[in-house]
One Martini backbone bead per residue (centre of mass of N, CA, C, O) as a GRO file, in nm:
protein
  546
    1MET     BB    1  -1.923   1.014  -0.937
    2ILE     BB    2  -1.972   0.713  -0.753
    3HIS     BB    3  -2.152   0.574  -0.504
    4SER     BB    4  -2.016   0.385  -0.227
    5PRO     BB    5  -2.102   0.277   0.074
    6ILE     BB    6  -1.838   0.084   0.065
    7ALA     BB    7  -1.511   0.146  -0.009
    8ALA     BB    8  -1.331  -0.034   0.187
    9ARG     BB    9  -1.183  -0.269   0.447
   10ARG     BB   10  -0.894  -0.236   0.617
   11ARG     BB   11  -0.810  -0.428   0.790
   12ALA     BB   12   0.555  -0.047   2.050
   13VAL     BB   13   0.795  -0.167   2.037
   14PRO     BB   14   1.059  -0.128   2.197
   15VAL     BB   15   1.372  -0.289   2.125
   16ALA     BB   16   1.641  -0.455   2.145
   17VAL     BB   17   1.983  -0.549   1.970
   18ALA     BB   18   2.242  -0.707   1.840
   19ALA     BB   19   2.546  -0.651   1.780
   20LEU     BB   20   2.670  -0.413   1.530
   21CYS     BB   21   2.917  -0.404   1.301
   22LEU     BB   22   3.087  -0.167   1.118
   23LEU     BB   23   3.200  -0.131   0.795
   24SER     BB   24   3.473   0.019   0.622
   25LEU     BB   25   3.349   0.040   0.307
   26SER     BB   26   3.396   0.028  -0.051
   27SER     BB   27   3.162   0.130  -0.319
   28ALA     BB   28   2.991   0.207  -0.617
   29LEU     BB   29   2.776   0.013  -0.540
   30PRO     BB   30   2.506  -0.102  -0.425
   31ALA     BB   31   2.372  -0.255  -0.179
   32THR     BB   32   2.240  -0.532  -0.021
   33ALA     BB   33   2.048  -0.737   0.120
   34GLN     BB   34   2.009  -0.915   0.443
   35PRO     BB   35   1.842  -1.135   0.402
   36ALA     BB   36   1.773  -1.419   0.298
   37GLY     BB   37   2.022  -1.516   0.066
   38GLY     BB   38   2.206  -1.472  -0.205
   39GLY     BB   39   2.464  -1.241  -0.287
   40LYS     BB   40   2.562  -1.084  -0.052
   41ARG     BB   41   2.679  -0.765   0.049
   42PRO     BB   42   2.840  -0.540   0.187
   43PRO     BB   43   2.858  -0.240   0.291
   44THR     BB   44   2.910   0.061   0.234
   45ALA     BB   45   3.049   0.333   0.362
   46ALA     BB   46   2.790   0.507   0.349
   47GLU     BB   47   2.607   0.299   0.488
   48ALA     BB   48   2.768   0.272   0.750
   49ARG     BB   49   2.737   0.567   0.836
   50THR     BB   50   2.426   0.567   0.835
   51ASP     BB   51   2.396   0.341   1.045
   52ALA     BB   52   2.546   0.489   1.270
   53TYR     BB   53   2.348   0.719   1.288
   54LEU     BB   54   2.100   0.555   1.360
   55ALA     BB   55   2.220   0.447   1.624
   56ALA     BB   56   2.268   0.732   1.758
   57VAL     BB   57   1.936   0.819   1.722
   58ARG     BB   58   1.739   0.599   1.829
   59GLU     BB   59   1.695   0.762   2.129
   60GLN     BB   60   1.609   1.023   1.942
   61PRO     BB   61   1.316   1.122   1.841
   62ALA     BB   62   1.368   1.366   1.652
   63ALA     BB   63   1.603   1.247   1.484
   64ALA     BB   64   1.463   0.987   1.397
   65ALA     BB   65   1.223   1.118   1.255
   66ASP     BB   66   1.397   1.265   1.045
   67PHE     BB   67   1.526   1.021   0.918
   68PHE     BB   68   1.257   0.877   0.820
   69ARG     BB   69   1.153   1.111   0.650
   70ARG     BB   70   1.415   1.136   0.456
   71LEU     BB   71   1.390   0.865   0.371
   72PRO     BB   72   1.384   0.684   0.104
   73LYS     BB   73   1.048   0.506   0.013
   74GLY     BB   74   0.951   0.479  -0.268
   75GLY     BB   75   0.648   0.311  -0.268
   76GLU     BB   76   0.287   0.306  -0.266
   77LEU     BB   77   0.088  -0.008  -0.277
   78HIS     BB   78  -0.107   0.012  -0.003
   79ASN     BB   79  -0.393   0.207  -0.084
   80HIS     BB   80  -0.677   0.385   0.037
   81LEU     BB   81  -0.808   0.671  -0.040
   82SER     BB   82  -1.038   0.711   0.176
   83GLY     BB   83  -0.819   0.617   0.418
   84ALA     BB   84  -0.570   0.831   0.365
   85VAL     BB   85  -0.698   1.072   0.448
   86SER     BB   86  -0.754   1.305   0.658
   87THR     BB   87  -0.995   1.361   0.889
   88GLU     BB   88  -0.993   1.668   0.889
   89TYR     BB   89  -1.052   1.695   0.586
   90LEU     BB   90  -1.324   1.551   0.582
   91ILE     BB   91  -1.468   1.748   0.769
   92ARG     BB   92  -1.433   1.994   0.590
   93LEU     BB   93  -1.582   1.881   0.342
   94ALA     BB   94  -1.853   1.836   0.480
   95GLY     BB   95  -1.901   2.136   0.530
   96GLU     BB   96  -1.875   2.239   0.232
   97ASP     BB   97  -2.124   2.034   0.140
   98GLY     BB   98  -2.358   2.048   0.366
   99LEU     BB   99  -2.351   1.836   0.568
  100CYS     BB  100  -2.450   1.591   0.796
  101ILE     BB  101  -2.479   1.471   1.144
  102ASP     BB  102  -2.538   1.182   1.298
  103THR     BB  103  -2.525   1.171   1.645
  104ALA     BB  104  -2.564   0.860   1.699
  105THR     BB  105  -2.330   0.765   1.458
  106MET     BB  106  -2.145   0.972   1.306
  107THR     BB  107  -2.288   1.026   1.022
  108ALA     BB  108  -2.282   1.117   0.702
  109VAL     BB  109  -2.539   1.329   0.558
  110VAL     BB  110  -2.784   1.451   0.395
  111PRO     BB  111  -2.977   1.697   0.352
  112PRO     BB  112  -3.146   1.784   0.605
  113CYS     BB  113  -3.101   1.905   0.944
  114GLY     BB  114  -3.257   1.747   1.160
  115PRO     BB  115  -3.329   1.562   1.396
  116GLY     BB  116  -3.018   1.441   1.513
  117LYS     BB  117  -2.873   1.678   1.350
  118ARG     BB  118  -2.566   1.823   1.223
  119PRO     BB  119  -2.374   2.042   1.099
  120ALA     BB  120  -2.056   1.992   0.992
  121ALA     BB  121  -1.954   2.291   1.018
  122GLU     BB  122  -1.956   2.299   1.339
  123ALA     BB  123  -1.672   2.162   1.380
  124GLN     BB  124  -1.505   2.437   1.338
  125THR     BB  125  -1.638   2.564   1.631
  126ASP     BB  126  -1.652   2.267   1.779
  127PRO     BB  127  -1.426   2.084   1.939
  128ALA     BB  128  -1.592   1.845   2.051
  129PHE     BB  129  -1.720   1.763   1.782
  130HIS     BB  130  -1.461   1.723   1.627
  131ASP     BB  131  -1.335   1.505   1.813
  132ALA     BB  132  -1.565   1.299   1.779
  133LEU     BB  133  -1.522   1.260   1.476
  134VAL     BB  134  -1.233   1.163   1.480
  135ARG     BB  135  -1.296   0.908   1.652
  136ALA     BB  136  -1.515   0.788   1.450
  137TRP     BB  137  -1.310   0.819   1.175
  138SER     BB  138  -1.093   0.676   1.366
  139MET     BB  139  -0.817   0.567   1.592
  140GLN     BB  140  -0.851   0.782   1.784
  141ASP     BB  141  -0.837   0.688   2.114
  142PHE     BB  142  -0.841   0.392   2.103
  143PRO     BB  143  -0.885   0.133   2.288
  144PRO     BB  144  -0.677  -0.141   2.335
  145ASP     BB  145  -0.945  -0.331   2.431
  146GLY     BB  146  -1.090  -0.297   2.178
  147ASN     BB  147  -1.272  -0.322   1.867
  148GLY     BB  148  -1.086  -0.253   1.603
  149HIS     BB  149  -1.212  -0.390   1.364
  150ASP     BB  150  -1.497  -0.256   1.364
  151HIS     BB  151  -1.414   0.039   1.382
  152PHE     BB  152  -1.247   0.057   1.129
  153PHE     BB  153  -1.473  -0.033   0.919
  154ASP     BB  154  -1.697   0.177   1.007
  155THR     BB  155  -1.575   0.443   0.898
  156PHE     BB  156  -1.658   0.424   0.596
  157GLY     BB  157  -1.967   0.468   0.646
  158LYS     BB  158  -1.940   0.749   0.791
  159PHE     BB  159  -1.762   0.902   0.540
  160GLY     BB  160  -1.878   0.819   0.252
  161GLU     BB  161  -2.038   1.087   0.171
  162VAL     BB  162  -1.764   1.235   0.114
  163THR     BB  163  -1.562   1.064  -0.076
  164TRP     BB  164  -1.723   1.018  -0.350
  165ARG     BB  165  -1.711   1.333  -0.446
  166HIS     BB  166  -1.357   1.363  -0.410
  167ARG     BB  167  -1.109   1.229  -0.562
  168GLY     BB  168  -0.921   1.469  -0.636
  169LYS     BB  169  -0.888   1.598  -0.354
  170LEU     BB  170  -0.778   1.351  -0.214
  171LEU     BB  171  -0.530   1.314  -0.395
  172ALA     BB  172  -0.392   1.583  -0.332
  173GLU     BB  173  -0.336   1.512  -0.038
  174VAL     BB  174  -0.190   1.237  -0.070
  175ALA     BB  175   0.033   1.319  -0.268
  176ASP     BB  176   0.172   1.521  -0.085
  177ASP     BB  177   0.245   1.314   0.135
  178VAL     BB  178   0.418   1.126  -0.034
  179VAL     BB  179   0.632   1.338  -0.099
  180ARG     BB  180   0.702   1.413   0.199
  181GLN     BB  181   0.796   1.097   0.239
  182ASN     BB  182   0.988   1.020   0.007
  183GLN     BB  183   0.821   0.944  -0.253
  184PHE     BB  184   0.761   0.824  -0.616
  185TYR     BB  185   0.495   0.638  -0.576
  186LEU     BB  186   0.138   0.552  -0.658
  187GLU     BB  187  -0.099   0.312  -0.535
  188THR     BB  188  -0.455   0.340  -0.556
  189MET     BB  189  -0.782   0.279  -0.424
  190VAL     BB  190  -1.085   0.221  -0.614
  191SER     BB  191  -1.441   0.244  -0.725
  192PRO     BB  192  -1.535   0.199  -1.030
  193ALA     BB  193  -1.840   0.236  -1.130
  194SER     BB  194  -2.024   0.119  -0.897
  195ASP     BB  195  -2.322   0.154  -0.978
  196GLY     BB  196  -2.298   0.037  -1.263
  197ALA     BB  197  -2.205  -0.245  -1.171
  198ARG     BB  198  -2.453  -0.313  -1.004
  199LYS     BB  199  -2.662  -0.292  -1.235
  200LEU     BB  200  -2.538  -0.495  -1.431
  201ALA     BB  201  -2.542  -0.738  -1.242
  202ALA     BB  202  -2.852  -0.741  -1.206
  203GLU     BB  203  -2.920  -0.788  -1.506
  204VAL     BB  204  -2.753  -1.058  -1.544
  205GLY     BB  205  -2.665  -1.222  -1.315
  206TRP     BB  206  -2.616  -1.554  -1.230
  207ASP     BB  207  -2.334  -1.768  -1.347
  208PRO     BB  208  -2.129  -2.047  -1.308
  209ASP     BB  209  -2.051  -1.981  -1.597
  210LEU     BB  210  -1.800  -1.769  -1.658
  211ALA     BB  211  -1.802  -1.741  -1.964
  212ALA     BB  212  -2.103  -1.678  -1.989
  213LEU     BB  213  -2.102  -1.432  -1.803
  214HIS     BB  214  -1.907  -1.263  -1.970
  215GLY     BB  215  -2.081  -1.262  -2.226
  216LYS     BB  216  -2.313  -1.097  -2.097
  217LEU     BB  217  -2.149  -0.841  -2.032
  218VAL     BB  218  -2.050  -0.784  -2.341
  219ALA     BB  219  -2.311  -0.768  -2.450
  220GLY     BB  220  -2.384  -0.488  -2.633
  221GLY     BB  221  -2.148  -0.317  -2.479
  222ARG     BB  222  -2.178  -0.300  -2.161
  223LEU     BB  223  -1.888  -0.310  -2.048
  224GLU     BB  224  -1.777  -0.081  -2.224
  225ALA     BB  225  -1.965   0.135  -2.102
  226LEU     BB  226  -1.843   0.107  -1.817
  227VAL     BB  227  -1.563   0.195  -1.894
  228ALA     BB  228  -1.645   0.477  -1.989
  229GLU     BB  229  -1.755   0.567  -1.717
  230ALA     BB  230  -1.488   0.533  -1.560
  231ARG     BB  231  -1.322   0.730  -1.738
  232LYS     BB  232  -1.492   0.979  -1.685
  233GLU     BB  233  -1.459   0.979  -1.382
  234THR     BB  234  -1.149   1.010  -1.401
  235ASP     BB  235  -1.140   1.274  -1.552
  236ASP     BB  236  -1.284   1.436  -1.332
  237GLY     BB  237  -1.076   1.376  -1.111
  238ASP     BB  238  -0.834   1.499  -1.256
  239ALA     BB  239  -0.945   1.786  -1.271
  240GLU     BB  240  -0.977   1.824  -0.968
  241PHE     BB  241  -0.683   1.780  -0.900
  242ARG     BB  242  -0.555   2.010  -1.067
  243THR     BB  243  -0.705   2.230  -0.920
  244ALA     BB  244  -0.629   2.166  -0.621
  245ALA     BB  245  -0.302   2.152  -0.703
  246ARG     BB  246  -0.223   2.367  -0.921
  247CYS     BB  247  -0.152   2.266  -1.189
  248GLY     BB  248   0.051   2.469  -1.402
  249THR     BB  249   0.152   2.653  -1.177
  250GLU     BB  250   0.336   2.841  -0.949
  251GLN     BB  251   0.145   2.685  -0.711
  252ALA     BB  252   0.224   2.404  -0.721
  253ARG     BB  253   0.193   2.110  -0.589
  254PRO     BB  254   0.378   1.834  -0.518
  255GLY     BB  255   0.173   1.612  -0.643
  256CYS     BB  256   0.205   1.681  -0.951
  257GLY     BB  257   0.486   1.495  -0.973
  258LEU     BB  258   0.332   1.236  -0.926
  259THR     BB  259   0.305   0.899  -0.970
  260VAL     BB  260  -0.019   0.761  -1.063
  261ARG     BB  261  -0.213   0.467  -0.978
  262TRP     BB  262  -0.483   0.246  -1.028
  263ILE     BB  263  -0.694   0.040  -0.821
  264SER     BB  264  -0.948  -0.191  -0.842
  265GLN     BB  265  -1.214  -0.238  -0.652
  266VAL     BB  266  -1.361  -0.526  -0.478
  267SER     BB  267  -1.665  -0.636  -0.334
  268ARG     BB  268  -1.656  -0.936  -0.154
  269ALA     BB  269  -1.954  -0.902   0.002
  270SER     BB  270  -2.099  -0.960  -0.250
  271ALA     BB  271  -2.245  -1.067  -0.500
  272PRO     BB  272  -2.118  -1.264  -0.742
  273GLU     BB  273  -2.197  -1.083  -0.990
  274ARG     BB  274  -2.056  -0.829  -0.879
  275VAL     BB  275  -1.772  -0.931  -0.845
  276PHE     BB  276  -1.730  -1.012  -1.141
  277THR     BB  277  -1.787  -0.735  -1.265
  278GLN     BB  278  -1.558  -0.580  -1.119
  279ILE     BB  279  -1.326  -0.747  -1.224
  280ALA     BB  280  -1.377  -0.706  -1.525
  281LEU     BB  281  -1.360  -0.402  -1.520
  282GLY     BB  282  -1.073  -0.369  -1.399
  283MET     BB  283  -0.924  -0.536  -1.621
  284ARG     BB  284  -1.021  -0.376  -1.865
  285LEU     BB  285  -0.907  -0.106  -1.774
  286ALA     BB  286  -0.604  -0.198  -1.763
  287GLU     BB  287  -0.617  -0.238  -2.092
  288ARG     BB  288  -0.741   0.067  -2.171
  289ASP     BB  289  -0.602   0.225  -1.910
  290ASP     BB  290  -0.298   0.350  -1.780
  291ARG     BB  291  -0.415   0.441  -1.495
  292PHE     BB  292  -0.464   0.140  -1.479
  293VAL     BB  293  -0.333  -0.186  -1.329
  294ALA     BB  294  -0.552  -0.322  -1.120
  295ILE     BB  295  -0.676  -0.561  -0.883
  296ASN     BB  296  -0.888  -0.577  -0.574
  297LEU     BB  297  -0.992  -0.731  -0.284
  298VAL     BB  298  -1.233  -0.613  -0.054
  299GLN     BB  299  -1.297  -0.621   0.257
  300PRO     BB  300  -1.363  -0.829   0.491
  301GLU     BB  301  -1.246  -1.161   0.512
  302ASP     BB  302  -1.453  -1.247   0.769
  303TRP     BB  303  -1.696  -1.234   0.633
  304ASP     BB  304  -1.933  -1.441   0.536
  305VAL     BB  305  -1.915  -1.403   0.224
  306SER     BB  306  -1.608  -1.403   0.203
  307LEU     BB  307  -1.582  -1.696   0.302
  308ARG     BB  308  -1.782  -1.851   0.122
  309ASP     BB  309  -1.646  -1.712  -0.167
  310TYR     BB  310  -1.338  -1.731  -0.190
  311SER     BB  311  -1.286  -1.958  -0.403
  312LEU     BB  312  -1.458  -1.830  -0.620
  313HIS     BB  313  -1.294  -1.572  -0.651
  314MET     BB  314  -1.035  -1.711  -0.745
  315ARG     BB  315  -1.165  -1.828  -1.003
  316MET     BB  316  -1.240  -1.562  -1.130
  317VAL     BB  317  -0.957  -1.452  -1.161
  318ALA     BB  318  -0.841  -1.684  -1.323
  319TYR     BB  319  -1.025  -1.652  -1.567
  320LEU     BB  320  -0.980  -1.338  -1.628
  321ARG     BB  321  -0.677  -1.371  -1.690
  322THR     BB  322  -0.733  -1.506  -1.972
  323VAL     BB  323  -0.876  -1.244  -2.090
  324TYR     BB  324  -0.669  -1.036  -1.909
  325PRO     BB  325  -0.329  -1.061  -1.919
  326LYS     BB  326  -0.235  -0.746  -1.862
  327ALA     BB  327  -0.350  -0.757  -1.591
  328HIS     BB  328  -0.320  -0.696  -1.266
  329VAL     BB  329  -0.260  -0.865  -0.937
  330THR     BB  330  -0.391  -0.790  -0.607
  331LEU     BB  331  -0.435  -0.949  -0.275
  332HIS     BB  332  -0.628  -0.992  -0.020
  333ALA     BB  333  -0.460  -1.213   0.218
  334GLY     BB  334  -0.462  -1.319   0.543
  335GLU     BB  335  -0.663  -1.120   0.717
  336LEU     BB  336  -0.608  -1.314   0.979
  337TRP     BB  337  -0.705  -1.481   1.300
  338PRO     BB  338  -0.717  -1.634   1.574
  339GLY     BB  339  -1.072  -1.601   1.664
  340LEU     BB  340  -1.204  -1.472   1.405
  341VAL     BB  341  -1.194  -1.764   1.290
  342LYS     BB  342  -1.199  -2.056   1.181
  343PRO     BB  343  -0.954  -2.280   1.130
  344GLU     BB  344  -1.035  -2.352   0.830
  345ASP     BB  345  -1.003  -2.038   0.737
  346LEU     BB  346  -0.672  -2.045   0.781
  347ALA     BB  347  -0.565  -2.272   0.554
  348PHE     BB  348  -0.587  -2.108   0.227
  349HIS     BB  349  -0.585  -1.809   0.120
  350ILE     BB  350  -0.297  -1.761   0.020
  351ARG     BB  351  -0.270  -2.010  -0.156
  352GLU     BB  352  -0.504  -1.938  -0.356
  353ALA     BB  353  -0.395  -1.667  -0.447
  354VAL     BB  354  -0.137  -1.804  -0.569
  355ASP     BB  355  -0.244  -2.078  -0.722
  356VAL     BB  356  -0.513  -1.972  -0.855
  357ALA     BB  357  -0.497  -1.649  -0.908
  358ARG     BB  358  -0.203  -1.552  -0.939
  359THR     BB  359  -0.079  -1.348  -0.772
  360GLU     BB  360   0.165  -1.077  -0.741
  361ARG     BB  361   0.032  -0.992  -0.468
  362VAL     BB  362   0.014  -0.960  -0.104
  363GLY     BB  363  -0.218  -0.858   0.134
  364HIS     BB  364  -0.066  -0.897   0.449
  365GLY     BB  365  -0.043  -1.218   0.532
  366VAL     BB  366  -0.077  -1.293   0.852
  367ASP     BB  367  -0.167  -1.623   0.851
  368LEU     BB  368   0.053  -1.808   0.735
  369VAL     BB  369   0.131  -2.022   0.980
  370HIS     BB  370  -0.190  -2.130   0.969
  371GLU     BB  371  -0.137  -2.279   0.717
  372THR     BB  372  -0.134  -2.517   0.501
  373ASN     BB  373   0.169  -2.556   0.388
  374TRP     BB  374   0.324  -2.272   0.419
  375ARG     BB  375   0.610  -2.323   0.310
  376ASN     BB  376   0.527  -2.370   0.019
  377THR     BB  377   0.410  -2.089  -0.021
  378ALA     BB  378   0.668  -1.932   0.040
  379ARG     BB  379   0.838  -2.062  -0.184
  380THR     BB  380   0.661  -1.967  -0.416
  381MET     BB  381   0.685  -1.665  -0.364
  382ALA     BB  382   0.990  -1.655  -0.399
  383ALA     BB  383   1.014  -1.777  -0.687
  384ARG     BB  384   0.784  -1.557  -0.806
  385GLU     BB  385   0.796  -1.280  -0.668
  386ILE     BB  386   0.578  -1.246  -0.428
  387ALA     BB  387   0.468  -0.988  -0.271
  388VAL     BB  388   0.437  -0.842   0.053
  389GLU     BB  389   0.205  -0.630   0.211
  390VAL     BB  390   0.304  -0.418   0.496
  391PRO     BB  391   0.078  -0.298   0.755
  392PHE     BB  392   0.134  -0.264   1.077
  393SER     BB  393  -0.091  -0.086   1.204
  394SER     BB  394  -0.345  -0.234   1.095
  395ASN     BB  395  -0.273  -0.510   1.211
  396ALA     BB  396  -0.292  -0.411   1.506
  397GLN     BB  397  -0.580  -0.274   1.504
  398ILE     BB  398  -0.748  -0.522   1.382
  399LEU     BB  399  -0.578  -0.798   1.500
  400GLY     BB  400  -0.335  -0.765   1.716
  401VAL     BB  401  -0.069  -0.773   1.531
  402LYS     BB  402   0.274  -0.806   1.650
  403GLY     BB  403   0.586  -0.843   1.625
  404ALA     BB  404   0.649  -1.178   1.665
  405ASP     BB  405   0.359  -1.251   1.540
  406HIS     BB  406   0.457  -1.143   1.291
  407PRO     BB  407   0.558  -1.255   0.953
  408PHE     BB  408   0.792  -1.079   0.852
  409GLU     BB  409   1.044  -1.267   0.917
  410THR     BB  410   0.940  -1.516   0.771
  411TYR     BB  411   0.940  -1.409   0.490
  412ARG     BB  412   1.240  -1.328   0.482
  413ALA     BB  413   1.357  -1.615   0.550
  414HIS     BB  414   1.209  -1.719   0.262
  415GLY     BB  415   1.249  -1.486   0.031
  416VAL     BB  416   1.024  -1.282   0.049
  417PRO     BB  417   0.897  -1.015  -0.065
  418VAL     BB  418   0.900  -0.686   0.097
  419VAL     BB  419   0.653  -0.431   0.168
  420LEU     BB  420   0.580  -0.122   0.278
  421ALA     BB  421   0.273   0.012   0.428
  422THR     BB  422  -0.046   0.182   0.520
  423ASP     BB  423  -0.338   0.163   0.378
  424ASP     BB  424  -0.490   0.377   0.629
  425PRO     BB  425  -0.355   0.654   0.751
  426GLY     BB  426  -0.600   0.824   0.840
  427ILE     BB  427  -0.718   0.613   1.035
  428SER     BB  428  -0.441   0.532   1.185
  429ARG     BB  429  -0.251   0.789   1.229
  430ILE     BB  430  -0.024   0.769   0.998
  431ASP     BB  431   0.288   0.692   0.835
  432VAL     BB  432   0.548   0.556   0.659
  433SER     BB  433   0.765   0.638   0.861
  434HIS     BB  434   0.645   0.482   1.094
  435GLU     BB  435   0.681   0.198   0.963
  436TYR     BB  436   0.990   0.208   0.945
  437ALA     BB  437   1.046   0.259   1.244
  438TYR     BB  438   0.911   0.007   1.348
  439ALA     BB  439   1.087  -0.198   1.198
  440ALA     BB  440   1.361  -0.110   1.315
  441ARG     BB  441   1.298  -0.152   1.627
  442THR     BB  442   1.157  -0.440   1.627
  443TYR     BB  443   1.383  -0.589   1.408
  444GLY     BB  444   1.670  -0.460   1.384
  445LEU     BB  445   1.724  -0.276   1.141
  446SER     BB  446   1.915  -0.178   0.901
  447TYR     BB  447   1.981   0.039   0.660
  448PRO     BB  448   2.008  -0.163   0.421
  449GLU     BB  449   1.732  -0.295   0.479
  450LEU     BB  450   1.559  -0.043   0.440
  451LYS     BB  451   1.654   0.014   0.153
  452ASP     BB  452   1.539  -0.259   0.033
  453LEU     BB  453   1.246  -0.204   0.098
  454ALA     BB  454   1.226   0.040  -0.089
  455ARG     BB  455   1.310  -0.103  -0.348
  456ALA     BB  456   1.078  -0.313  -0.352
  457SER     BB  457   0.843  -0.099  -0.399
  458LEU     BB  458   0.945  -0.076  -0.707
  459GLU     BB  459   1.001  -0.360  -0.815
  460TYR     BB  460   0.674  -0.446  -0.730
  461ALA     BB  461   0.557  -0.260  -0.910
  462PHE     BB  462   0.321  -0.146  -1.175
  463LEU     BB  463   0.558  -0.071  -1.355
  464PRO     BB  464   0.675  -0.011  -1.653
  465GLY     BB  465   0.931  -0.200  -1.753
  466GLU     BB  466   1.243  -0.226  -1.686
  467SER     BB  467   1.480  -0.298  -1.465
  468LEU     BB  468   1.764  -0.193  -1.284
  469TRP     BB  469   1.769  -0.487  -1.205
  470ARG     BB  470   1.902  -0.806  -1.159
  471GLY     BB  471   1.715  -1.056  -1.141
  472ASN     BB  472   1.671  -1.157  -0.803
  473PRO     BB  473   1.698  -0.929  -0.555
  474THR     BB  474   1.607  -1.087  -0.302
  475ALA     BB  475   1.815  -1.328  -0.349
  476GLN     BB  476   2.082  -1.154  -0.489
  477GLY     BB  477   2.047  -0.867  -0.487
  478TYR     BB  478   2.111  -0.527  -0.557
  479ARG     BB  479   2.195  -0.526  -0.899
  480LEU     BB  480   2.294  -0.385  -1.157
  481ALA     BB  481   2.254  -0.375  -1.459
  482ASP     BB  482   2.477  -0.438  -1.696
  483VAL     BB  483   2.445  -0.151  -1.844
  484CYS     BB  484   2.505  -0.009  -1.531
  485ARG     BB  485   2.774  -0.087  -1.468
  486GLY     BB  486   2.959   0.161  -1.282
  487GLU     BB  487   2.747   0.335  -1.196
  488ARG     BB  488   2.649   0.650  -1.023
  489PRO     BB  489   2.429   0.745  -0.824
  490GLY     BB  490   2.393   1.102  -0.886
  491ALA     BB  491   2.536   1.072  -1.147
  492PRO     BB  492   2.611   1.083  -1.450
  493ILE     BB  493   2.543   0.908  -1.727
  494ARG     BB  494   2.770   0.734  -1.945
  495SER     BB  495   2.598   0.517  -2.069
  496ASP     BB  496   2.397   0.458  -2.334
  497ALA     BB  497   2.254   0.197  -2.237
  498CYS     BB  498   2.163   0.308  -1.963
  499ARG     BB  499   2.009   0.550  -2.071
  500ARG     BB  500   1.799   0.383  -2.226
  501LEU     BB  501   1.681   0.241  -1.984
  502VAL     BB  502   1.597   0.489  -1.812
  503ASP     BB  503   1.432   0.639  -2.043
  504GLY     BB  504   1.252   0.363  -2.138
  505SER     BB  505   1.175   0.321  -1.822
  506ALA     BB  506   0.968   0.376  -1.564
  507LYS     BB  507   1.102   0.198  -1.355
  508ALA     BB  508   1.404   0.271  -1.387
  509SER     BB  509   1.366   0.575  -1.348
  510THR     BB  510   1.257   0.560  -1.055
  511GLN     BB  511   1.494   0.401  -0.938
  512TRP     BB  512   1.716   0.607  -1.006
  513ARG     BB  513   1.597   0.833  -0.841
  514GLN     BB  514   1.628   0.687  -0.572
  515GLU     BB  515   1.934   0.642  -0.579
  516ALA     BB  516   2.000   0.942  -0.578
  517ALA     BB  517   1.862   0.994  -0.304
  518PHE     BB  518   2.044   0.809  -0.141
  519ALA     BB  519   2.309   0.953  -0.196
  520ALA     BB  520   2.221   1.221  -0.064
  521PHE     BB  521   2.145   1.109   0.211
  522GLU     BB  522   2.427   0.988   0.283
  523ARG     BB  523   2.583   1.251   0.270
  524ARG     BB  524   2.429   1.400   0.489
  525VAL     BB  525   2.460   1.191   0.719
  526GLY     BB  526   2.776   1.154   0.700
  527ALA     BB  527   2.818   1.471   0.794
  528SER     BB  528   2.745   1.413   1.068
  529PRO     BB  529   2.851   1.447   1.402
  530ALA     BB  530   2.731   1.158   1.490
  531VAL     BB  531   2.962   1.061   1.296
  532ARG     BB  532   3.229   0.858   1.387
  533PRO     BB  533   3.507   0.720   1.403
  534GLY     BB  534   3.420   0.388   1.496
  535ALA     BB  535   3.137   0.370   1.485
  536SER     BB  536   2.862   0.189   1.634
  537ALA     BB  537   2.615   0.001   1.688
  538THR     BB  538   2.384  -0.038   1.896
  539SER     BB  539   2.239  -0.223   2.116
  540ARG     BB  540   2.018  -0.495   2.008
  541ALA     BB  541   1.702  -0.681   2.023
  542VAL     BB  542   1.563  -0.939   1.866
  543VAL     BB  543   1.301  -1.074   1.763
  544ARG     BB  544   1.149  -1.348   1.721
  545VAL     BB  545   1.153  -1.611   1.492
  546ARG     BB  546   0.911  -1.813   1.331
   0.00000   0.00000   0.00000
């Protein structure tokens, strides 16, 4: 595995909600989403009982936490592997690798541990040292009036010497957590063959003629050799993962059964030739190796080079999409806020990601309403089903944006698909259950709305195959495909046509698995003594919609 100095990236408020009456209705088919859009249907009886239970436990922290942990939550689509693993585990790995800690900067460095450096292993026996590392490598105890943006991004450089060495071990930890959170799929970001890409970019140099530049990369099989290097690196990581997770043994860890796909990170603050090389590598990988599905540009969007070259980067993606049409694209765009950058830099990032690069998903998208003609962008996203990946905690920690200021409700009101994500849960000190709980209490979401957020995270995942749902589910509601109409998730499939769809499509299969999990979840919650006949949702007050 190759070391990348900065593996990259980004980076509550309880409120009351308007009274919601629950209908005791029955239906064999799943209910549909509640946000703006046509074709919505009322909740089923099971969903109404589950919503009543959520209302009953809303002010009971332990019961509410258990509800959100057990809630099936689809897939994790916006996740950076190095920032996802727990800080405590990174500290332990640093000690096992014999690394040192520069005590002035709290940065992990290679031995020997000379003056001003301590063995990382000492953190296991010195609680004060351990706690100081946790605070330096995460948002733990970070003061609310501090510069969360800089502290968040600085963590990657501080623990980077640890993470590049152990992709497989990190994945074993993260995969277990995804399974514990009742999720069924993970897309996580890494920087494949990072050093090799840097060297190849330096050899080739910059050429503003993108077709000519791509020709130089592939000449003599150089880009293909880089793909081979990335695949070997991935093979090694897979082997480390299987060993760490004990896959294939009686002691196999939960993560062994999780479907995982990689997204190739591109360091947007680098020289143009390196950015182009990384995009080409990632897209070529996605067409050559089914473990990889997409590319994404990472590192702070507000850094000088990121701002200067933003439009150039979008043109790079647009060109390379014509060369590698089977590769998916999801882009960090609009992770900005007034005061962080000049007003002119707030005007177009999401729009260019959508219109120029033709991204399939948008990561963060926080500055939407500050963009020029933002309603047109939102309408385009809705029409093309371009989902926005929303990690509430990192948006609050990095940008200070939360509650009514966040465009979550604006996207939903315009029919844009929304998926909840964690971004860097290890750094943020949260999990995806926390993000669902935050959404429920801050925006007064009902259980059917939470259910459809989880459905969206699989519908807009880069899983191959046909969907279990028909049409545009965000606009029309989640309605089973015609061949599966009348089937009951959680019960044996009766139709041969539906069975062929579920068995023949990785996407439909994962979606059906989640629907069965929903059915089991609703049966369990519906049997709770907290749900009584005639129970209704408690009064809650929704935050203002922008």
